[in-house]
C-alpha positions in Angstrom: 0.0 0.0 0.0 1.3 3.4 -0.9 2.1 6.0 1.8 -0.2 9.0 1.9 1.4 12.2 0.8 1.2 14.9 3.3 1.4 17.8 0.9 -1.9 17.3 -1.0 -3.8 14.5 0.5 -6.5 15.7 3.0 -7.1 12.2 4.2 -3.7 12.3 5.8 -4.6 15.3 8.0 -8.0 13.7 9.0 -6.2 10.5 10.0 -3.6 12.4 12.1 -6.4 14.5 13.8 -8.3 11.3 14.7 -5.2 9.7 16.1 -4.3 12.7 18.3 -7.9 13.1 19.5 -8.1 9.5 20.5 -4.8 9.7 22.3 -5.9 12.8 24.2 -9.2 11.2 25.3 -7.3 8.1 26.4 -4.9 10.2 28.5 -7.8 12.0 30.2 -9.4 8.7 31.1 -6.1 7.3 32.4 -5.5 10.4 34.5 -9.0 10.4 35.9 -8.9 6.7 36.8 -5.8 7.4 39.0 -7.2 10.5 40.6 -9.9 11.0 43.3 -10.9 14.3 41.7 -14.1 14.3 39.7 -14.1 15.0 35.9 -15.6 18.4 36.7 -12.8 19.2 39.2 -10.3 18.0 36.6 -11.6 20.5 34.2 -11.1 23.2 36.8 -7.5 22.1 37.1 -6.9 22.7 33.4 -7.7 26.4 33.6 -5.1 27.4 36.2 -3.1 30.5 35.2 0.1 31.8 36.4 1.4 35.3 35.8 4.4 37.0 37.5 2.9 40.4 36.9 0.4 42.0 39.3 -2.2 44.2 37.5 -3.6 46.8 39.8 -7.1 45.5 39.3 -9.5 43.1 41.1 -12.8 41.7 40.0 -14.9 40.6 43.0 -18.2 38.7 43.2 -20.2 39.0 46.5 -23.5 37.7 47.8 -24.3 40.4 50.3 -27.8 41.7 51.0 -28.4 45.4 50.1 -27.5 46.8 53.5 -24.2 44.8 53.6 -23.4 45.7 50.0 -23.7 49.4 50.7 -21.2 49.1 53.5 -18.9 46.9 51.4 -18.7 49.4 48.6 -17.5 52.1 51.0 -14.8 49.7 52.3 -13.8 49.0 48.7 -13.4 52.7 47.9 -11.1 53.2 50.9 -8.9 50.3 49.8 -8.8 51.6 46.2 -7.6 55.1 47.3 -5.1 53.7 49.8 -3.4 51.3 47.3 -4.1 53.1 44.1 -6.0 50.2 42.5 -9.3 49.6 40.7 -11.9 47.1 42.0 -15.0 46.0 40.2 -17.6 44.5 42.5 -20.6 42.4 41.3 -23.5 41.7 43.6 -24.7 38.2 42.9 -27.8 36.3 44.2 -26.9 33.8 47.0 -29.1 31.1 45.6 -27.2 29.1 42.9 -24.0 31.1 43.4 -21.9 28.0 43.8 -23.0 26.7 40.4 -22.4 30.0 38.7 -18.9 30.2 40.1 -18.2 26.6 39.0 -19.2 27.4 35.4 -17.2 30.6 35.5 -14.1 28.6 36.5 -14.8 26.1 33.8 -15.1 28.8 31.1 -12.1 30.8 32.4 -14.3 33.8 33.4 -14.0 33.5 37.2 -13.4 36.7 39.3 -10.3 37.3 41.3 -12.1 37.0 44.6 -15.5 35.5 45.5 -17.6 35.4 48.7 -18.4 31.7 48.9 -20.6 29.7 51.3 -18.1 27.9 53.7 -19.8 24.6 52.9 -18.6 24.9 49.3 -15.0 25.9 50.0 -13.7 22.3 50.2 -15.2 21.4 46.8 -13.5 24.3 45.0 -10.3 23.8 47.0 -9.9 20.1 46.2 -10.8 21.0 42.6 -7.8 23.2 42.6 -9.8 26.3 41.7 -8.6 28.3 44.8 -5.3 29.7 46.0 -4.0 28.2 49.3 -3.6 31.3 51.5 -0.8 29.6 53.3 1.3 30.4 50.2 0.3 34.1 50.4 0.9 34.9 54.1 -2.1 33.7 56.2 0.3 32.6 59.0 0.9 36.2 59.9 -2.8 36.8 60.5 -3.8 33.6 62.3 -2.8 34.8 65.8 -5.2 37.7 65.5 -8.3 35.8 64.2 -10.9 33.6 65.9 -9.8 30.0 65.5 -13.2 28.7 64.7 -13.7 31.4 62.0 -10.4 30.6 60.4 -11.0 26.8 60.7 -14.1 27.3 58.6 -11.9 28.2 55.6 -9.5 25.2 56.1 -9.5 22.1 53.9 -7.8 18.8 54.1 -6.2 18.3 50.7 -5.2 15.1 48.8 -1.8 14.7 50.5 -3.5 14.8 53.9 -2.2 18.3 54.9 -4.6 21.0 56.0 -4.5 24.3 54.2 -6.4 27.6 54.4 -8.4 28.6 51.4 -10.8 31.2 52.7 -11.2 34.0 55.4 -14.7 35.0 56.6 -15.2 38.7 56.9 -17.8 38.1 59.7 -18.8 35.3 62.0 -22.1 33.5 62.0 -23.2 30.9 64.6 -26.1 29.7 66.6 -27.1 30.6 70.2 -30.2 30.0 72.4 -33.1 32.5 72.0 -35.7 32.6 74.8 -38.9 34.4 75.5 -38.4 36.3 78.8 -42.2 36.9 79.3 -42.9 33.2 79.0 -40.1 32.4 81.4 -41.5 34.8 84.0 -45.0 33.4 83.6 -43.6 29.9 84.3 -41.9 31.1 87.5 -38.4 31.2 86.0 -35.9 33.9 86.2 -36.3 35.9 82.9 -32.6 36.9 83.0 -31.3 33.4 83.4 -31.5 30.8 80.7 -30.6 27.1 81.2 -26.8 26.5 81.2 -26.8 22.7 81.1 -29.0 20.1 79.3 -30.3 18.9 82.7 -31.5 22.4 83.5 -32.9 22.6 80.0 -35.2 19.6 80.7 -36.3 21.2 84.0 -37.1 24.5 82.3 -38.9 22.7 79.4 -41.2 20.9 81.8 -42.4 24.3 83.2 -42.6 26.0 79.9 -44.7 23.4 78.1 -48.4 24.2 78.8 -52.0 23.4 77.9 -53.3 27.0 78.3 -57.0 26.5 77.5 -57.4 23.2 79.2 -58.5 21.2 76.2 -55.9 18.5 76.6 -53.7 19.8 73.8 -50.4 21.6 74.2 -50.7 25.3 73.3 -47.2 26.4 74.3 -44.0 24.4 73.7 -40.8 24.8 75.5 -38.6 24.3 72.4 -38.8 24.1 68.6 -36.0 22.8 66.4 -35.0 21.8 62.9 -33.6 18.2 62.8 -31.2 18.6 59.9 -27.5 18.0 60.5 -26.3 21.6 60.6 -28.9 22.6 63.1 -28.3 19.5 65.2 -24.5 20.0 65.5 -24.8 21.8 68.9 -26.4 18.7 70.3 -23.8 16.4 68.7 -20.8 18.5 69.8 -22.1 19.0 73.4 -22.3 15.3 73.8 -18.6 15.0 72.9 -19.3 13.5 69.4 -18.5 14.5 65.9 -19.4 13.5 62.3 -16.1 12.1 61.0 -12.5 11.3 61.9 -10.9 13.5 59.3 -7.5 11.9 59.3 -8.8 8.3 58.8 -11.9 9.4 56.9 -14.2 7.2 59.0 -17.7 8.0 60.2 -18.1 8.6 63.9 -21.9 8.9 64.1 -22.3 5.3 65.2 -20.3 6.1 68.4 -22.1 5.9 71.8 -21.9 9.7 72.4 -23.3 10.5 68.9 -26.2 8.1 69.4 -26.9 9.6 72.9 -27.1 13.1 71.3 -29.7 11.9 68.8 -31.7 10.1 71.5 -31.7 13.4 73.5 -33.2 15.3 70.6 -35.9 12.7 69.9 -36.7 12.5 73.6 -37.5 16.2 73.7 -40.2 15.5 71.1 -41.5 12.3 72.8 -41.8 14.1 76.2 -43.9 16.8 74.4 -41.4 19.6 75.1 -40.5 20.0 71.4 -43.1 21.2 69.0 -42.3 18.9 66.1 -41.3 21.9 64.0 -39.1 19.5 61.9 -42.2 17.9 60.4 -43.3 19.0 57.0 -46.1 21.6 57.2 -45.5 22.4 60.8 -45.0 25.9 62.2 -41.4 26.9 61.8 -39.2 27.7 64.9 -39.0 31.4 63.8 -42.7 31.8 63.3 -43.6 30.1 66.5 -41.1 32.1 68.5 -42.4 35.4 67.1 -46.0 34.4 68.1 -44.9 33.4 71.6 -45.9 29.8 71.0 -42.4 28.5 71.4 -40.4 29.6 74.5 -36.9 28.6 73.2 -35.2 28.1 69.8 -31.8 28.0 68.3 -31.1 30.9 65.9 -28.4 33.3 64.7 -27.6 37.0 64.7 -29.5 37.4 61.4 -32.8 37.2 63.4 -32.0 39.9 66.0 -33.6 42.7 64.0 -36.5 40.5 62.8 -37.4 39.5 66.4 -37.0 43.0 67.7 -39.5 44.3 65.2 -42.0 41.7 66.4 -42.0 43.3 69.9 -40.9 40.0 71.6 -39.3 40.4 75.0 -36.5 38.0 74.2 -33.0 37.2 75.4 -30.0 35.4 73.9 -27.9 33.0 75.9 -25.2 30.4 75.3 -26.3 27.0 74.1 -26.4 24.7 77.2 -23.3 22.7 78.0 -22.5 19.3 79.4 -20.6 19.5 82.7 -20.2 15.7 82.7 -17.9 16.1 79.8 -16.5 19.4 80.9 -18.2 21.2 78.0 -19.4 24.7 79.0 -21.1 25.3 75.7 -20.7 24.6 72.0 -22.1 25.6 68.7 -21.5 25.4 64.9 -20.2 27.8 62.3 -22.0 29.2 59.3 -21.6 32.0 56.9 -19.3 32.8 54.0 -15.6 33.0 53.3 -13.7 35.2 50.9 -11.6 33.1 48.5 -9.0 33.8 45.8 -9.5 32.1 42.5 -6.6 30.4 40.8 -7.3 32.3 37.6 -6.4 35.6 39.1 -3.4 37.5 37.8 -3.1 39.5 41.1 -3.0 36.9 44.0 -0.8 39.1 46.2 -3.2 42.1 45.8 -6.2 39.9 46.3 -4.7 38.5 49.6 -4.0 42.1 50.7 -7.6 42.9 50.2 -8.7 39.8 52.2 -6.4 40.8 55.0 -7.9 44.3 54.9 -11.4 42.9 55.4 -10.3 40.9 58.4 -8.4 43.8 59.9 -9.4 45.3 63.2 -10.0 48.6 61.4 -12.7 47.1 59.1 -14.1 44.8 61.8 -14.9 47.9 63.9 -16.9 49.3 61.0 -18.8 46.0 60.5 -19.8 45.9 64.2 -21.1 49.5 64.1 -22.8 49.4 60.7 -24.0 45.8 60.4 -24.0 44.4 64.0 -21.6 41.8 62.7 -19.8 39.3 65.0 -16.1 40.2 64.5 -13.4 37.6 63.7 -10.5 39.8 64.8 -9.4 39.1 68.4 -7.9 42.6 68.8 -11.3 44.1 69.3 -11.9 42.1 72.5 -8.4 42.7 73.7 -8.9 46.5 73.3 -12.3 46.4 75.1 -14.4 47.1 72.0 -18.0 46.1 72.8 -20.8 45.0 70.5 -23.6 47.4 69.7 -26.1 45.3 71.8 -26.0 42.9 74.7 -27.4 40.1 72.4 -24.5 40.5 70.0 -22.1 40.4 72.9 -23.5 37.0 73.8 -22.9 35.8 70.2 -19.4 37.0 70.4 -19.0 35.0 73.6 -20.7 32.0 71.9 -18.2 32.1 69.1 -15.5 31.1 71.5 -17.1 27.7 71.7 -17.8 27.2 68.0 -16.7 24.1 66.1 -16.3 24.2 62.3 -17.7 21.7 59.9 -15.5 18.8 58.6 -12.6 20.2 56.5 -13.3 17.8 53.7 -15.3 18.1 50.4 -18.7 16.7 50.1 -20.5 18.3 53.1 -23.7 18.7 51.0 -23.6 14.9 50.5 -22.9 14.3 54.1 -25.9 16.5 55.1 -28.3 14.8 52.6 -27.4 11.3 53.8 -27.5 12.0 57.5 -30.8 14.0 57.2 -32.6 11.1 55.5 -31.5 8.6 58.1 -32.2 10.9 61.1 -35.7 11.4 59.7 -36.3 7.6 60.1 -35.3 7.8 63.8 -37.6 10.8 64.4 -40.6 9.1 62.8 -39.9 5.9 64.7 -39.3 3.6 61.7 -35.7 3.0 63.0 -34.0 3.3 66.3 -31.3 6.0 66.7 -28.7 3.2 66.7 -30.0 1.8 63.4 -30.3 5.3 61.8 -26.8 6.4 62.6 -25.4 2.9 61.7 -27.0 3.2 58.3 -25.8 6.8 57.9 -22.2 5.7 58.6 -22.4 2.8 56.2 -23.5 5.2 53.4 -21.0 7.9 54.3 -18.1 5.5 54.4 -19.0 4.0 51.0 -20.5 7.0 49.1 -18.4 9.9 50.5 -15.3 9.0 52.5 -14.1 6.1 50.3 -13.8 8.4 47.3 -11.6 10.7 49.3 -9.1 8.1 50.7 
């Protein structure tokens, strides 16, 4: 057979193109088969850019509400003037923002900085879409920032090491809200909330009432959501956790974890909890505003909302467990500022993140937005919150525990929520529910990360 001539035979070029295309696809399959990263994350890896120059320009995507955004723009202007740079800020909807940022990374149109839900930080970090701030100078800031806030931006990467990929500009957590008037009517001190779970049960018995005498409960001591994130204070205060991050093994089938779930379910069985976790029930927020629920877990975002409802309420630390030497505990929520790998100005971007976390800016956020600060210097210098309630949240933050520093928290939440629901409706025991949750987590989430 005669060889194809390359100069004038188009079939030759078609054949070469087909061979090269097939080889490229084969290499992608081989690489993926040897990597724990998903095909989508692999695609993110391919768009990384490196540039030794530092253009004096930043493009930032944020998900603030209107009030937060107005304050943020003022902070940006101050930074622009101080460093002679230009910053473009885009206000994005919070819903679906993670998907939008993912597609932006895939199409090489990502911003330099994004304000990302902390639950999504591990996914983008393991997908290598984010700069590790350890390489940019985060160590210099760590001693001045709340540990739990900083931990929320840390991720355990493929080699087993833990690196920081995000810095929150404010701190969000849960505390115990209680109705002072209902406390007083029940013969309880309106200025003293329960500090232990044993006290919580004693208070609950007095706060649960059949007011009209028809045999049905009209006022409940407590209302809760039974999803994983909202249940973490119960889990942590019983000395339990979701996962051993080093071994990537589920811990929900431990004795302490099961006891925490039993405690939650028992609140409902005793009639103290309103069953707000059931579909179609009155939500904790609504029932609290109407004085039907005496206590709920909630965050600083509801302070203004409840104040406008004319409720005489207080905020206290979530009860602790003295048997385990736990004074209080809570979880961490909110957003973190991250630097995308596609940026051409990583040093400038980090300088801006450090500016947002600075004592100077944190003072402004306290005054303008009633934010919980992440900078320890404010407390050291005697700076107080704008209200007593916010001061309690600042105190509660000292006992906060961040979520697992691994990707896939959304999958963890979905799996655990489904199994916990079976324990609450009685179709499985708490032991059975958490055992099944661990089996699924180990095979569907953790195995892929090992």
